[in-house]
N, C-alpha and C positions, 0 to 999 in steps of 0.2 A: 388652732387659731383660725379655723375656716369660718367664713361669714355665711349668712343665709344666701342661697343661690339666687341669682337673677334668672329670669325665664323669658326666652324669646318665644312668642306665639304669633305665627303667621298663618295665612291660608294653606301653606304647604307643609308646615312643620312646627313642632314645639320641642324645645330642649332647654336644659339648664346650663348656666355658666357658674362654675364654682371658682372662688378666689380664696386662696389660703396658703399656709406654709406646709411643706412636706406632704402635699396631697397627691402628688404624682404616683406614689406607691399604693394609693388606694384604687388605682385604675381597674384592677380585676373586679373589685366590688361593684363599681359603676357599670362595667361591662355586663356583669351578671344581672344587675337591676334592669338593664336595657334589653336583656335577652339576646345579646350578641354572642353567638357561639361559633361562628365560622373562623377561618384562618385570618390572622392579623398581618397586615402589610405595613411595616413601620418605615416611614420615610423621614430622614433627617439630613443634616449637612455635616461637613467635615469639622465645623467648629463646635457643634452641639453634641453630636453622637459620642465623642470620647468622654464627655462628662456624664451623660445620662442614658445613652442608648443601651449599652450592654447591661447596666443595672436594671433598666426597665424590662428588657427582654427576659432577664432572669426571673424577675418578679412575675411576669406573665406566664412563663413556662412552669414555674412552681405552682401556679394556680390552674394549670392544665390547658393553657392555650397554645396553639401552634402559631409561631411567629417567624416571619422572614423580614430582613431589613435591607434597605438600600440607602446609601449615603451619597449625596451630591456635593459638589464643591460649594463652599460657602460663598455667598454673594449674589448680587442681582443678575450676573451673567448666566446663572443656572436656570433662570426663569424664562425658558424659551421652548419652542416646539421640539428642538433636538433632544433636550433633556426629557421632555414629556414622552417622546418616542422610546427613550431608554426605559422609562418607567413602564410603558405598555409592554415592551419586550420582556421585562423582568416578571411582570405579573402574569402575562399570558403564558410564557414558558413555564411558570410555576403553577399553572392550572388554577388561576383565580376563578372563584365562583361568586354568584350574586349574593350569597349570604355572608360573604367576607367583609372585612372592614379595613379601611386605610387609617393609619394613625399618623398624623402630621406633627412631628416633634421638632420644633424650631421656631424661627421668626416668621415674618411676613412672606418671605420668598418661599420657604418650605410649605407654609400653609396654603398659599395661592397655588403653587405648583402641584402639591400632593392632592389638594382639593379638586383641581381641574382634572387630574388623572382619575380620581374617584368619581367625579361627575360624569365621565365619558367612557371609561372602560366598562364593557358589558352593558352600556347605556345607563350606568350609574350604580355604585355600591355605597355602603355606609361609610361615613367619614367622622372621625373624632379629632378635634383640634386640641393640641397640647402645646400652647404657646410658651416660648421661653424668652421672649423679649417684651419690653414694656409696650412697644408699639403694637405688637400682635395681641397682647392681653387686653388692651383698651379699644382696639379697632379692627385690625384685619382678620382676626380669628372669629369675629362675631358678624353674623349677618349673611353668610352664604355666598359672598362674592369670591369666585375663584378665577384663575386665569394666568396667562403668560404674556410676555411682551412681544412686540413686533418691531422690526427695525424702524418703522415709521411712527411708532408711538407706544406708550406704556399701557399694559392691560387691554390691548385691543382685541385679544382672542381669549374667550373665557365663557363661563356659564355660572348661573346661580345654582348653588347646591348647598343647602343648609346642613350643618353637621348634626350629629345626634347628641353631641356633648362637647362642651368647652371646659377644659380643666387647666386653670391658671395657677401654677405653683410658684409663688413669689420668691421662693428660695433659689429658683433657677437664675434669677437676676444677679445672683452673686458671682456668676462666672461670665457675665456679660461685659464686653469691653466698654470702657467709659464712653467712648464715642457713640456706641450703639445705644447705651442708656440715655445719653443726652438726646439723641435723635428721637427716641420714643416720647420724650416730654412734649415734643411738638404736637403730637396727636392729643395728648392730655389737655394741653393749653387750648388747642382748637375746640375741643368740646366745651370748655369753659366760655370761650368767646361766642360760639353760636347758640348755646342753649342754657348754660348753667353759670350764672353770675356768682353763686356761692362757691362753686368749684374754683372759679378764677380767683376769688378772694382768698380761699384756703391755700391755693398755690402761691399766691403772693406772700402770705403769712409764713408758709413752711418752706420757702425756697432754700434757705440756708441748710435746714435739716435734711431735706430731700437730696440735695446735690452733694452732701458730705457723707452719704451712706457708704460705709466701707466694710461693714460686717453684717451680713444677712443672718447671722446667728443671733444678733441683737433683737430680742423679742419686741422691745418697744419700737425700734425703727421699723421692723417688719410689719407691726400692727398699723403704724401710721401710713406706710407705703401701701399696704393692702387696702386700707380705707379709701385712699385717693384713687387707686386702680379701680376699685368697685364703683366709686361715684362716677368716674369717667366712663367706665363700661356701661353704666346705667343709662347714660345719655344715648349711646349707640343702640342699646336695647329698645329704649322708648321710641326712637326714630324708626328702627327696623320694624317694630311691631305695627307702626302706623303706615309704613310704606315699604313693603318687602322688595319690590322690583324697581325702586328708584324712579317712580313716575312723578313724584312731587317732593314731599318733605325730606326724603332721604338725600336729595341733592345737596342739602345743607352740609352734609358730612364731607362734601368735596371742597369746603372752604380751604383756600390755599393750594389746592391740588391742580387747578387748571394750569396756572403758571408753574407750579411745582413739578408736575409731570413733564411739561415742556422743557424745564431746566434739566431734569434728569436725562432726557433724550439729547438735548443740545450739548450737554457736557460729556456725553457717552455714559451709558449705563454702568454703574459701579463707581463712578468718580464721586458723585454725591450720594450719601445715604438718603433714603426716601424722606425721613423726618427732617433732614437738613434742607432738602429742596422745598418741602412743605413750609418750613419756617420762613424761608425767603419769600415763598409764594404768598403766605399770610401777610407779611409786611407790605408787599407790593399791592395786594388786594385792598388792604386797609387804606393805603395811600390813594388808591383809585377812588375808593368810597369817600374819603375826605375831600378830594378835589371836586367831587360831584355834589358835595353838600349833604351826603347821606349819613355821615358820622362826624364827630368833632375831633380835634387834634389830640384831645385827652385820650381817646380810645387808641389812636395810633401809638401814642407815647407809652401808655400802660402796657399794651401788648408787646411793643418792642422791648421795653424794660424787662418784662417777664420772660420773654424768649432768651434775652441775654443772661438773665439770672439763672436759667437752667442750662447754660452753656451752649446756646444756639446762636449762630451768626445770622444776621439779616442782610448781609452784604451780597450783592450779585456776584456770582463767580466770574473770574476774568475770562476774556476771550469770547463772551457771548454777544451775538449779533441780535439786537432787538427785533429787527424785521424777521429774521429766521425764527425767533421765539414766537412771534405773532403767527407765523405760518403754522408752527407746530400746534398752537392752541386751536386752530381751525380743524385739526384732525382729532381733537379730543372726542372721546366716545359719548360725551354728554351734549355734543352739538346737535341741534334740531333745526331742520330747514335752513341750514347754513349759518345759524346764529349760535354763538357761544353763550352758554348759560353760566353767568358769573354769580358767585356767592359773595354778597357784599355785607359786611358787618354794619349794623346801624347803632348798636350800643353793646356794652359788655353783657352777654347773655342773649343777644338777639341778632339774627341775620336774615337776609332775604335773597331770593333768587331773581336775577334780572337778565333779560336778553337784549336790553337797549343800551348797553354800555358803549359809548363811542370809541371806536378803535383808535382814534387820534389821541384820546386821553390816556388809553393804555400805553400807546407808543411813547407818549411824553413821559409818563412815569418810568417806563423802562429805560429810556434814554437818560433821564435824570439820575437813575440808580447807577447806570454805567459811568456817567460823568463824575459822580461822587467818588468813584474809585480812583479816578485819574489824578 
């Protein structure tokens, strides 16, 4: 049930993104097609490895590949320089060579962490992304952004390092915790808001079916899910192809992330899942846009309704200080010349980048959001 692959083509790389069911077991074939013959360094986490790691290692060894594996604790707290240092020690002590390949088996944390290690060890070795979460399949595994968090902000340390292949096996979503699956829908919805009105409408029409998936062995459900994942991933591919290094259009993908990343940091990493923080950030950004007359209330309401339909809250977490949140946005890696670059929705399927959003308006929206909770 594999669909035609999507292809990322940038000045530095070209690679395919495959979306389908039970395609993880075909990894040896893809490795052979890419001419990757060195040792494989499989990085996963404590939630994913027990389900798929050992079986994948067996498949690869049966095909003649040498494989070593490293498992990190599941969760955002593993995405730091300390864990990166552990990966360096593991690979260097294991005699890593430049023709080797890192396999990132997991969600966004594993993909970013393993990707950063691949980008920097020996000045860079090959990387293959094997996303097992919805969020990673439609967003973080695509486009070459790798990195880790700093105490002062999310993803402040990293590198662009395009993978050689992205293999999204939708059957792996069957072992995903319901909360993680819900969090992934935030990125899918985001892609509909900023670029694809048809995707947004399909999400509205299929909300009940998609949020009631209980059996990934159901071929019909898998086919519908796979089509939505591919359509959402296509938005990311189109934007990355046009702007690999986030100098212009790619900034649209940060819709909901400026305040979302600040919320993750303010609440302490791991308290909110990334998609949960982005959902709140999207709602706040839409309200800012509406207050400035850049979009109408219908957009705000449709977006909020869709986020709720996919199990996502748009309520500000308790205990958040709006002034502290504003301070954190000023440390965002997309700030230029001291100005925050905000992604503002203007209509379903359209958004724009602005650097002239008054801080007073942002603060008012944040304060209103907090007062609504009281």
